[in-house]
C-alpha positions in Angstrom: 102.0 126.3 97.7 101.4 125.6 101.4 103.6 126.9 104.2 104.6 123.3 104.9 105.7 122.7 101.3 107.8 125.9 101.4 109.6 124.6 104.5 110.8 121.4 102.9 114.4 122.0 101.9 115.9 121.5 98.5 118.0 118.5 99.7 114.8 116.7 100.6 113.3 117.5 97.2 116.4 116.0 95.6 116.0 112.8 97.7 112.3 112.6 96.9 113.2 112.8 93.1 115.7 110.0 93.6 113.1 107.9 95.4 110.7 108.4 92.5 113.5 107.4 90.1 114.2 104.3 92.2 110.5 103.3 92.1 110.4 103.8 88.3 113.6 101.8 87.5 112.6 99.1 90.0 109.2 98.7 88.3 110.8 98.6 84.9 113.4 96.0 86.0 111.1 93.9 88.1 113.1 94.6 91.3 111.5 94.5 94.8 112.6 96.8 97.6 111.3 98.6 100.7 111.7 102.2 101.9 112.2 102.7 105.6 112.6 105.6 108.0 111.1 109.0 107.8 110.4 108.9 104.1 108.4 105.7 104.6 106.2 107.5 107.1 105.8 110.6 105.0 105.1 108.8 101.7 102.6 106.5 103.5 100.7 109.5 104.6 100.7 111.1 101.2 103.4 113.7 101.2 106.4 115.3 102.8 105.8 116.6 106.3 109.4 117.7 107.0 112.9 117.8 105.6 114.9 114.6 105.5 118.6 113.9 105.6 118.8 110.6 103.8 116.9 107.6 102.4 116.7 104.2 104.1 116.6 101.8 101.2 116.1 98.1 101.5 116.4 96.1 98.3 116.4 92.4 98.0 119.8 90.9 99.0 120.1 89.0 95.7 119.7 92.4 93.9 122.6 94.1 95.7 125.0 94.1 92.8 122.3 95.2 90.4 121.5 98.2 92.5 125.2 99.0 93.0 125.7 99.0 89.3 122.6 101.2 88.7 123.6 103.7 91.3 127.1 103.9 89.9 125.7 104.4 86.4 123.8 107.4 87.8 127.1 108.9 89.1 126.6 107.9 92.8 129.5 106.6 94.9 129.3 103.3 96.6 131.2 102.8 99.8 131.0 101.2 103.3 130.4 102.9 106.6 132.5 101.4 109.4 129.2 100.1 111.0 128.6 98.1 107.8 131.7 95.9 108.0 129.9 92.9 109.3 127.2 93.1 106.6 128.7 92.2 103.2 125.6 93.4 101.2 125.1 96.8 102.9 126.5 99.9 101.4 126.5 103.7 101.7 125.5 105.9 98.9 127.0 109.4 98.4 127.2 111.8 95.5 130.3 113.3 93.9 130.5 115.9 96.6 130.5 113.1 99.2 127.1 114.2 100.5 125.3 111.4 102.3 122.3 110.1 100.2 121.3 106.7 101.7 122.2 103.7 103.7 121.4 100.6 101.8 120.7 97.5 103.9 119.3 94.6 101.8 116.7 92.2 103.1 115.9 88.5 102.5 112.5 86.9 101.8 112.2 83.3 102.8 110.0 80.6 101.2 107.1 81.5 103.6 107.2 85.1 102.5 108.8 86.4 105.7 111.0 89.4 105.1 114.1 89.6 107.3 116.5 92.3 108.0 120.0 90.8 107.3 121.8 93.1 109.7 121.8 94.3 113.3 122.5 97.9 114.1 123.9 98.9 117.5 122.2 101.9 119.0 123.4 103.3 122.3 125.4 100.1 122.9 122.4 97.8 122.3 121.6 95.6 119.3 118.7 97.0 117.3 116.8 95.1 114.6 118.3 91.8 115.7 115.9 89.1 114.4 113.6 91.7 112.9 111.2 90.2 110.4 107.7 90.8 109.1 105.1 89.4 106.7 102.8 92.4 106.2 103.6 94.8 103.4 101.8 97.9 102.4 101.9 99.3 98.9 101.0 102.9 98.2 101.0 105.1 95.1 102.9 108.3 95.6 103.2 110.8 92.7 102.3 108.0 90.3 104.9 105.5 91.6 104.3 102.4 93.6 106.2 102.1 96.9 106.3 99.1 99.3 106.7 99.5 103.1 106.9 96.9 105.8 104.2 96.8 108.4 106.0 95.4 111.3 
């Protein structure tokens, strides 16, 4: 085991296991989604480079209830962060100990194949992601599971 692998905390390994489970169940159910944030970068480069606090998960908006039901069936708790009040499809995922697992912000795909973020996050008083969209998607295989990432 490399020094870098030893430095990855147990929490990150649990999140990685959940990501692999998400990829598996999504493939079985024919659900599309995207991973964002630090995990997207690490998985795209083939492995964990550091510990992570959470998962940035972006399923298709029309699959929101399906994912809520699936997460609940796995024992996760679905709630809303105050920042999510304006986004009816977004939700926060925690475990029974109320430990933060993921923010879930669904996306839309229009008839031209453009993927659009359906929310705007305010960061340091400024809107962030407003109007964010992309067409390029990269798919990688990580530990035997296919993951999709936006390239934009």
